[in-house]
Every structure is written in structure tokens, then in C-alpha cells.
C-alpha positions as CSV (number, residue, x, y, z in Angstrom):
1,M,103.2,82.9,131.2
2,N,99.7,82.5,132.6
3,N,99.3,79.3,135.2
4,E,96.5,78.1,137.2
5,T,97.8,79.8,140.5
6,S,97.3,83.3,138.6
7,K,94.2,85.3,139.8
8,E,93.9,86.5,136.4
9,Y,94.0,85.4,133.0
10,L,95.1,87.7,130.2
11,R,92.4,87.2,127.3
12,F,92.8,90.2,125.0
13,N,96.3,91.9,124.4
14,V,97.2,95.7,124.4
15,V,96.9,95.9,120.8
16,E,93.5,94.3,120.2
17,R,92.1,96.2,123.4
18,I,93.3,99.5,121.5
19,Q,91.5,98.2,118.5
20,H,88.4,97.3,120.4
21,V,88.5,101.0,121.9
22,I,88.7,102.8,118.6
23,L,85.9,100.6,116.9
24,F,83.0,101.8,120.1
25,T,84.6,105.3,119.9
26,T,84.0,105.5,116.4
27,F,80.7,103.3,116.6
28,L,79.1,105.9,119.2
29,L,80.7,109.0,117.0
30,L,78.6,107.6,113.8
31,T,75.5,106.6,115.7
32,F,75.2,110.2,117.5
33,T,76.1,112.3,114.2
34,G,74.3,109.7,112.0
35,W,71.1,110.3,113.6
36,A,71.4,114.0,113.8
37,L,72.0,114.2,110.1
38,K,69.1,111.5,109.2
39,Y,66.6,114.1,111.0
40,P,68.6,117.5,110.7
41,E,65.2,119.4,110.0
42,Q,64.5,121.8,112.9
43,I,60.6,121.8,112.4
44,V,61.0,118.2,113.5
45,E,60.0,117.8,116.8
46,H,62.6,117.2,119.5
47,T,65.3,116.9,117.1
48,G,66.5,120.6,116.4
49,W,68.4,120.6,119.5
50,W,70.6,117.1,118.4
51,I,71.7,118.6,115.0
52,T,72.5,122.0,116.6
53,M,74.7,120.3,119.5
54,W,77.0,118.8,116.9
55,G,77.5,122.3,115.4
56,G,74.9,122.1,112.7
57,A,74.9,119.7,109.5
58,K,78.3,120.7,108.1
59,T,80.3,120.1,111.2
60,A,78.1,116.7,112.0
61,G,78.9,115.4,108.4
62,L,82.6,116.1,108.8
63,I,82.6,114.4,112.1
64,H,80.8,111.3,110.9
65,R,83.0,111.1,107.7
66,A,86.1,111.2,109.9
67,A,85.0,108.7,112.2
68,G,83.7,106.8,109.6
69,I,87.2,106.7,107.6
70,T,89.0,106.2,111.3
71,M,86.6,103.2,111.6
72,L,87.5,101.7,108.3
73,L,91.3,102.1,109.0
74,D,91.0,100.6,112.2
75,F,89.0,97.4,110.6
76,A,92.0,97.2,107.9
77,W,94.4,96.9,110.9
78,H,92.6,94.3,112.7
79,V,92.3,92.3,109.5
80,L,96.0,92.9,108.9
81,Y,96.9,91.9,112.4
82,L,95.0,88.8,112.1
83,G,97.1,87.7,109.1
84,Y,100.2,88.7,110.9
85,S,99.2,86.7,113.9
86,L,98.5,83.8,112.0
87,S,101.2,83.7,109.7
88,T,104.0,84.1,112.5
89,G,102.2,81.5,114.5
90,K,101.1,83.8,117.4
91,M,97.6,82.7,116.8
92,K,96.9,78.9,116.3
93,L,93.6,77.3,114.3
94,R,92.3,75.4,117.2
95,A,89.1,74.0,117.6
96,D,88.9,75.2,121.1
97,T,90.4,78.3,120.9
98,T,89.3,79.7,117.3
99,I,87.1,82.6,116.3
100,I,85.8,80.6,112.9
101,P,82.6,79.0,113.2
102,I,82.6,75.2,113.6
103,P,80.0,72.9,113.3
104,K,80.4,72.6,117.1
105,D,79.0,75.9,117.7
106,V,75.7,74.8,115.8
107,L,75.3,71.7,118.4
108,D,76.1,74.2,121.3
109,A,73.6,76.7,120.3
110,V,70.9,73.8,120.2
111,K,72.0,72.6,123.6
112,N,72.0,76.0,125.0
113,F,68.5,76.4,124.0
114,L,67.2,73.2,125.2
115,Y,68.8,73.8,128.6
116,F,67.0,77.5,129.1
117,F,63.8,75.7,128.2
118,G,64.4,73.2,130.6
119,L,64.7,70.3,128.3
120,S,68.5,69.5,129.4
121,K,70.3,69.9,132.9
122,K,73.4,70.5,131.4
123,K,74.9,73.5,129.8
124,P,77.5,73.1,126.6
125,E,81.1,73.8,127.1
126,F,82.7,76.6,125.5
127,G,86.2,77.1,124.2
128,R,87.9,80.3,124.4
129,F,84.8,81.9,121.8
130,S,81.4,80.6,122.2
131,Y,78.7,80.9,119.1
132,I,77.4,84.0,121.0
133,H,81.1,85.4,120.8
134,K,81.5,84.5,117.0
135,F,78.4,85.9,115.8
136,D,78.8,89.3,117.5
137,Y,82.6,89.2,115.9
138,W,81.6,88.2,112.4
139,A,78.3,90.8,112.0
140,V,81.1,93.5,112.4
141,F,82.8,92.0,109.0
142,W,78.9,92.0,107.7
143,G,78.4,95.6,108.8
144,M,81.5,97.2,107.5
145,G,80.7,95.3,104.3
146,I,77.3,97.3,104.0
147,I,77.8,100.1,105.9
148,G,81.3,100.8,105.1
149,A,81.0,100.6,101.4
150,S,77.7,102.7,101.2
151,G,79.2,105.3,103.7
152,F,82.2,105.5,101.5
153,F,80.2,106.1,98.5
154,L,78.0,108.5,100.0
155,A,81.0,110.2,101.3
156,F,82.7,110.6,98.1
157,P,79.5,110.4,95.4
158,V,81.8,112.2,92.7
159,Q,84.8,110.1,92.5
160,V,82.7,107.1,92.9
161,S,79.6,107.7,90.4
162,V,82.2,106.6,87.4
163,I,81.3,103.0,88.5
164,F,77.6,103.4,88.4
165,P,76.3,102.9,84.7
166,S,74.1,105.6,83.8
167,F,70.6,104.0,83.7
168,T,71.2,103.7,87.6
169,V,71.4,107.4,88.0
170,N,67.7,108.0,89.2
171,W,67.8,105.5,91.7
172,I,71.0,104.2,92.9
173,W,71.9,106.7,95.5
174,E,68.7,106.3,97.1
175,V,69.1,102.6,97.3
176,I,73.0,103.4,99.0
177,S,71.2,106.2,101.4
178,I,68.8,103.4,102.6
179,M,71.2,100.3,102.9
180,H,73.5,102.9,105.0
181,S,70.9,104.1,107.2
182,D,68.9,100.7,107.7
183,E,72.0,98.9,108.4
184,A,73.4,101.1,110.3
185,L,70.0,101.3,112.6
186,L,70.4,97.1,112.9
187,A,73.8,97.6,114.1
188,I,72.8,100.0,116.7
189,V,69.8,97.5,117.9
190,F,72.2,94.7,117.6
191,I,74.8,96.4,120.0
192,L,72.2,97.6,122.7
193,F,70.3,94.1,122.8
194,W,73.0,91.6,121.8
195,H,76.7,92.8,122.5
196,F,75.9,95.3,125.6
197,Y,73.5,92.4,127.4
198,N,76.1,89.4,126.9
199,E,79.2,91.0,127.7
200,H,77.9,94.0,130.4
201,L,74.6,93.7,131.6
202,H,74.4,90.1,132.3
203,W,73.8,89.5,135.8
204,D,77.3,88.1,136.8
205,K,79.1,90.8,134.8
206,F,76.6,93.9,135.5
207,P,77.2,97.1,135.5
208,M,80.3,96.5,133.0
209,S,83.0,93.8,132.4
210,M,86.3,95.4,132.7
211,T,87.8,93.1,130.3
212,W,87.7,95.4,127.5
213,I,90.0,97.6,129.9
214,T,92.3,95.4,131.5
215,G,92.0,92.5,129.1
216,K,91.7,89.9,131.7
217,I,89.2,88.1,133.1
218,T,89.3,85.7,136.7
219,I,90.5,82.2,136.5
220,D,87.3,81.3,138.1
221,Q,85.4,83.1,135.5
222,M,87.5,81.3,132.9
223,K,86.5,78.0,134.5
224,H,83.0,79.0,134.3
225,E,82.7,80.5,130.8
226,H,85.6,79.1,128.9
227,P,86.2,75.4,130.7
228,L,87.6,74.2,127.3
229,E,90.1,76.5,126.8
230,Y,90.9,76.3,130.7
231,E,91.6,72.5,130.1
232,L,93.9,73.3,127.3
233,E,95.7,76.0,129.3
234,F,96.0,74.3,132.7
235,G,94.9,70.8,132.2
236,D,98.3,69.2,132.0
237,K,99.3,71.0,134.9
238,K,96.2,70.0,137.2
239,G,97.2,66.3,136.3
240,A,100.7,66.9,136.9
241,D,99.9,68.5,140.5
242,K,97.7,65.4,141.4
């Protein structure tokens, strides 16, 4: 049980941390091998060594497929875990703790922009997850739908070809390949400039937040970044101590 006198607060349990480690490990493997497979030609300057480092196109393709399947299984595990947590009451749908977007998130985003531009002196107060966290989290679902489905089609073209009408045969695979490649590039850019900055490279977390390893944040950090959740967890105890 967490209490206000604790130095740290458990934000993510061990199951959630394992799911995150699998997700970012497979993401990195998919990024590196995917880039090598996109530009495997030895004639392209400075790219030949990259595909060679992964053992050639065949080996890189096998690693890419294995990582992709592992990521999809990890995602399925996470969705089932969410369903289990909700059905057993271990996770409750509360406005101050839910990962589901709510109208307050839109107002918080507006308030935050007003604060950044100097038009307001007060920052919005966040619960367990801010609109930044929610945008980060739900982007994974969007990416899994596009990258996961298109990647599965490209990995098993013979098996899935039966679902496409015959009139699409001359262009459907080019479309799927572009969808997979461009959405993957968008995901890479998003992770580098949005997720890494907000979770690791921000001035008060640089060079890295350790929450993904320990699952914990300090009570002071909780007060500063998640004041509504802090009030929900410790508000009654604060009042009782006065």
C-alpha cells in the first residue's frame, strides 16, 4: 500500500513494465531491420554496410518478421491484460486515472498552450495520465492497426491474397507496401520527437527517466506532474493528519 510518507510511488507494475520492454525492443529491431530492407542495394551510397550488418536481406527479413510477430503478440497480451484488469476491478474507470481520452484533456491542452505562450499564469492539473500520455498511448493502437496488418499481409502474401479481389492484383501490394513503410517512418519520427522528449529528454528527466525500469516515481514528482492523482491517493490522509 502506498502512503504519503513513502519516498516513491508505484506507477507501473511488473507486468506493464515487461510489456513495455518487449514493445520497445521489438520496435527497435523492426526499425533497424526495416530500414535495411527498404534500402538493401549495395549501389546506394552508405547503405550496403547496414544490410550486411544484419546478415543480408534474408536474415534481416527473418529478424524483421520474428520481431513483428512478437510485437503483435505483446500487443494482444496487453489488450487482454487490460480487459482482465477491468473485469476484476483491479483497474477502475475514474476521470483522474483513466487512460481513455475525456473532454478535460482537450481543455488541458488548450490551457497548456495558453501557459506556454504566456497568456496564462497557471498550468493545467493532470491526473494519472495527461493528454500527452494519452496521445502517446493511443498512437500505438493506430500504428498497430496499419503497420501490423500491412506487415502481416507482406509477410504472408500467398496466404492472405485470397481476401483481395482479382482486380486489385496489379496495385494492392504496392499500396500495402507504401502504407507499411510510410506509417513505420511516421512511428519512428513520433517516438524520437514526442515520446523520447516527453519521457526522457525533458530537462527534469534528462538523460533518462528510470520509471520504465523501476515502475516508480518520487512523491514530489507525483505532486508536480500528477496532482489530481496525488489528491486521490493521499488527500484524505493529508486532511486527517491536520
